N, C-alpha and C positions, 0 to 999 in steps of 0.2 A: 635238368642239371646242366646240359650243354648250353641252354639259353642263358642260365645264370652266369656261367663261365664267360660266355660271349659278352654279356652286359658288363661284367666285372672288368674284362679286358678292355672294352671300349672306354670305360670310366678312367682306367689307368692311363690309356693313351691320351684321353682328353686332358686330364690333369697334368700329365707330362708335357703336353703341348703348351698348356697355359703357363707352366713353370718356366719352360724354355723362352716363351714370348716375354714374360716378365723379366727374365735374366737379360735377354738381348736388347729389349727396347726400354727398359727402365733401370735395372741395377747397373749394368755395364756403363751406360751413358752417365749415370750419376757418379759412379766411381771415377770415370774419366774427367768429369767436370770438377770433382773434388781435387784431382791432381793438378789440373791446369789453372784453377782459380786462385786469386790472391786477394788479400784484404787491403792491400795498398797499391797505389799506382806507381809504376816505375817512371813513367813520363807524365808529368802533370801539366806542363806548358809546352806547346809546340813553338817553333821559331816563327817570327813574323813573316807574313807574305808581302813581298814588294815587287816592283816592276822588274828589277833585275832578275829575280827568280823566274818570272814568266818568260822573259827574253832568253835566259840561259836554257830553260827547259825546252823551248821551241827550237832553238838552234841546235841543241844537243840531239834531240829526237830526229830532226831533219838530216843532220850530218851522219848520225849512226845508221839510219835507214839507207842513205845514199852509199855509204862506205860498204855496208854489208851486201848491197846489191851489185857492187862492182864486178863480182864474179871471179876474181883472181885471188887465190889464196895466198899469193906472194905479196899482195899489196898490204902494207902495214899502216895503221893510223893511230893517233893518240889524241886524247882529250884530257884537259886539266880542270879540276874543280877545287875550289876552296871549301873549307868546312861550312862556312856560312852559305855558300851557294847550294851545297848538297842539302842542308837543312831547309833552305828556302824552297827547293824543289819538292822535298818530302812534305813540307807544310802545305804547299800548293796542291799536291796530289791527294792529301788526306783531308783537305778543307771541307769537301762535300760530305764527309762522314764524320759528323761532330763527335761521335763516341770513340774515334780513333785518333791517337796522337803518336808522333814519332820523333826521334832525335838520333843524330849520327855524330860520333866523336872520332876525329881523324888524328891518329898518333903515329909516330914512326914504328911502333911495335905492332899496332893492330888498328883496324877500322871497326869500331864498336857501334852496332845499331841496336836501338831499343824502341819497342812499340807497345803501347798500352791500349787495350780495347775495353771500354766500359760496357758491362753486360747487365741484363735485367737482374733484379733482386733474386737471390737464391741463398740457400743455407751455407754455401761454401766460400763465397767471396764476390766482390763487386767488379773485379778486374781480371783480365787475362793479359799477362805480360809475356812478350816475346823478345828474346835477345839473340843476336847473331854476332859472331866474331870472325872477321876476315883478316887473314895474315898477309901483309905485303909480300909479294913474291914476284920474281922474274920468270916464273915457270907456270903461269896461268892462274886460274882462280883457286885459291886455297882457303877453305872454310874450316876454321878450327873447332867451332862449337855452335850449336843452336839449342836454345831452351824455350820451352813453353810451360810457364808456371814452374812446377817442381820437376818437370820431365826434361832431362838432358839428352840430347841427341848428338852423336859424334858428327863432326863436319863432313866426313866421307859419306856417312849414311844419309845425311840431309841432302847433300849434293846428288847422291844417287837417286833419291826419291824425286827430286826436281827433274833430273835427267829422264827418268821413266815417264813422268807426267808430260814433259815436253815432247818426248818421242811418240806418245799417244795422241797428243793434241795436234802437233804440227805434222802435216803430211810429208812423206819422204822417208827414206831408209835411215833410221837413227839420226834424224835431223836435229833433234834436241841435243844429242851428244856433240854434233858438229857446232851447234850454237854455243855451248859451254866451252868447247875447245877453241873457239874463235877468240877467246880472251887470252892474250899473250902474257900480260903482266898487269899487276896492280901494285903501284909503288907510292911511297909518300916522301915528299921533299918539302921541307919547311911548311908543314901543315897543309900542303896541297896534295890532293890525290891525283896521280897520273895514271890514266887508264889506257892501256895499249891493246889493240885488237887487229884482226885481219878479216878480210871479206870471205864470204862463203860461196863457193861455186854452187849454182843451182838454187840460190836463195829465192830468186823471183818466182821460179816454177813451184817451189815448195809453198810459198805464200799463196800463190794462185790456187794450188791444189787444196790448201787448207780452207780457203774461202769457199770453194765448191763443197767441201765436206760440211762446213758450217751451214751452207744453204740447204743441204740435205737434212741436217738436224732441224733447222728452222722449219722446213716444210713438214717434217714428221710431227713436230711438237706444236706448231702454230702458237708460239708463246705470245705473240702480239695480236692474237685473234684470228678469225677465219679469213684467209686471203681472198676467198670468193666474196665475202661480205664487204671487204675493203674495196674490191673492184666494183661492186654495186654502187657504193657511195661515190667512188671516183667518176664513174660514168654519169651519175646524177649531177655531180658538180660540173663536169664537162658540158653536159646538155644545157645547164644554166649559163655557163660562160659563153657558149656559142650564140646565145640570144643577145648578150650585151657587148660582145667583142666588137670593137670599132667605134664605140660611143664615148671614148675617153676613159679617164681614170675611174675606177670603182673601188669602194671601200671593202676591206676584208670582211666587214660586218655583213655584207650581202651574201658572201660565200658561207659564212657561219650560219646565217639564217637558212639558206638552202639546205645545208647538210643536217642541221639539227631539227628543222621542221620535218624533214623526211624521217629522221630518227624517231620523232614523236609519233608519227603515223605508224611506224613499224612496232613501236612499243605498245600502242593501243591494240595491236593485233596479237599481243601476247609475247613479243620478243623481249629479251632482257635489256633494260635501258643502259646499263653500264657497258655491255657488250656492243650495243649499237653505237654508243658514244665513242668507244675506243676505235671502232672501225671508221667512224666519221672523222675523227681527229687524224688518224693515220692517212686517210685519203686526202684530207686538207693539207697535211704536211707534205705529201708528195706533190700536190698541185700548187700550193702557194709557196712552198719552201724549196724542195729539191727532189728530183727523181731518184736521188741516191737513197732516200728513205725506203724506197721499195726494196732495196737490197736486204733489209731486215724483215720484210713482210712477204715478198714474193707473190704479190697480187696481180701484177701487170706484165704484159709482154711488150716487146719493142714496138709492135704495130700500134698498140693502144696508146703508148706514150708519144709516138710520132704523130698519131692522128689528132690527139688533144694536147697541143703544145702551147701553153699560155705565154703571153708576152708579159714578163714579170713587171715591167715598168708601168703597166696599166693597173696593177693591183697594189693598193696603198693602205697604210694605217697612219692616222694623223697626217695624211698627205705625204707620207714618206715611205720609200721602199725598204730602207734599212730597218725601220721599226716593225714592218710586216715580217721580215725575216727573223728578227729577234723574238718576236711574239710566237710565231708558229714553230720555230726551231725549239724553243724552250718548252712549248706544250708537247711537242713530239718526244723530246728527250725525257720529259716527265714520265711518259708511258714506258719508254725504254729503260729508264733508270730511276734513281731516287731523285726527289725534287731538289735536295741539297746539291747533288752532283750536277743537275741541270743548271743551277744558278752558278756554281763554280765555273762551269764552262763559259758562262756569260762574263763573269769577273775576269777570267783568264784572257778572254778576247779583248776586253777593255784595257787590261794592263798592257797588252801588246800594242794596242792602238795608241797608248800614251807615249810610246817611245818615238824618237825622232823619225819622221817620215810617215808615221801612222796618223789616223784621223783624230787621235786624242781620246782621253778617257771621257766617257759620256754617261751621265746619270740618267739621261733620257733613254738610252739603250738599256740600261739596267732596269728601268721602269718597265720597259717592254718585256724583258726577261721575266721579271717578277709577275707581271700580268699574265704572261703565257703559262707559267707554272701554276698560278692560282686557278686559271681557267680550266686547265687539265685536271687539277685536283677535284674541282667541283664536278666535272664531267664524269669522273671515275668513282665518285662517292655514291654509295648506295642511297643515301638520303638526298643528295643534290642532283643526281643524274636526271631525274624527271623534271626537276625545277628548271634546269638548263634548257631542256627540250620545250617546256611550256613557255619559256621566255624567248624562244628562237626569233620570233618576228621583231622583238625589241632590240636584237643584236645589230640590226641595221644602223641603230644609233650607237656610235662608238662609245659615247659616254656611259653606256650601260655596262661595258666590260673593260674599257681601257681608261686609265687615269690621265689626268692632265699632266703634261710635261712642262708646263709653264714654270719658269725660274729654276729649272733643273740645269746645272752647269754642264757644258759640253766642250769638247776640244781641249781638254786639260792635258798639258804636256807632262812627260815623265818627271822632269825637274820640278815643276810646280806641284804635281800630285804627290811626289815623294816628300817634298818640303812640308806639305800639309799633313804628313803622317801615313799616307797610303790607306789600304783597306782595313787597317787595324786602328785607325784614328777616330777621334770623336767627330771630326769633320765628315768622314765617310759615313759613319754610323748615323749621324744626324740626318743626312739626306736619305739614307736607307729607311729610317723611321718615317720620314715624310712620305716616301714612295709607298710604304706598306699602309700607312694611314689613308692615303688617297685611294688605294685599291679596296681597303675595307669599307670605304664610304660609297663605293659603286653600287648601283641598283641591283646588280646581279647577285651580290653577296649580302643583301639585307634580309632579315627575318629567317636566317638559317639556324 
């Protein structure tokens, strides 16, 4: 009888556990999705992205960072934005996420922000709409309301939640609170938003401490692969480089061959091809691109970096150093982020170059960006990883993985580029189509 009671009790506990699991992991998420989903998009069309948006975003970010770093809470600063400039910056920031669109409407009564995220098919709705209303005020940041789908959140609660998150993420005692309180006023004058703020004492030390905290999380999670494995590839690349250093310029293709031939050997020994390729690409990014990439990997020490210090001018792609950087940076950023975001960074850089004093908008640079992203996509694809390794020796020939840049316009000024319609124009899209077609025709991507 006791055994029967024990068995009955165990079954009750088991079914109770299953019921709780179903409730927590299925029922509640579905109920939440039903509340936040909509059948219509609040924002259907984002603002066009232009050169002025890129310039304004860069200048605003640099100035804001500098002002907050000043360290004196008595120092006041202001920045002014038109509604078009704000929407241009929003469009630039969301361009890499094709499913996300946003708009901001600046009025004397309120600053209204709306964002729409297109989500996968589900029974409840195709979109998640988020809106926020900020009230112009001379007494800091005042949020009137935030809504996600049919869920309304009071402005005070929403701001408190943001404050809690910032306090957790940014190192320092209630630093998120200080960051929000650094906003002195948000006012509107003739459809222009005037943003006033003051610097924060201890801002630099808090940022430095946050970076150290992020490094600890990075090392614990190893999100970009095993740091020890990246080091193995880096040392392999250094060994190859030492043999050819001093003999003049060398194509990036030789370094790709070295890394992925080694990856092929390790894969034959039972290692995972995708994991090996990821480590190889990150090592190449550190070596061919910038040692700063190691900050997101944590594979190398200062002694290793100092011992193997390449002369960047000797490593080229299509006989150019800038194309080498565009290619390898985009490949690395593909690993770190989404490929669309990687390409947006390339577009953003080209928009800045098109302004007066820059090198001008370059479709050749964009070709290198696209080629780097495509290369990384193949390297990290379950079906393409081994193919890339097997073709490693062919990578010495740049035409295997890098498209021709013949007849791709370069050095286009802001005035000329904007006159032709910018990156939303048929002019831009025509050359982008040409670039993509040239990449598709490369030997590396045939028969996939």
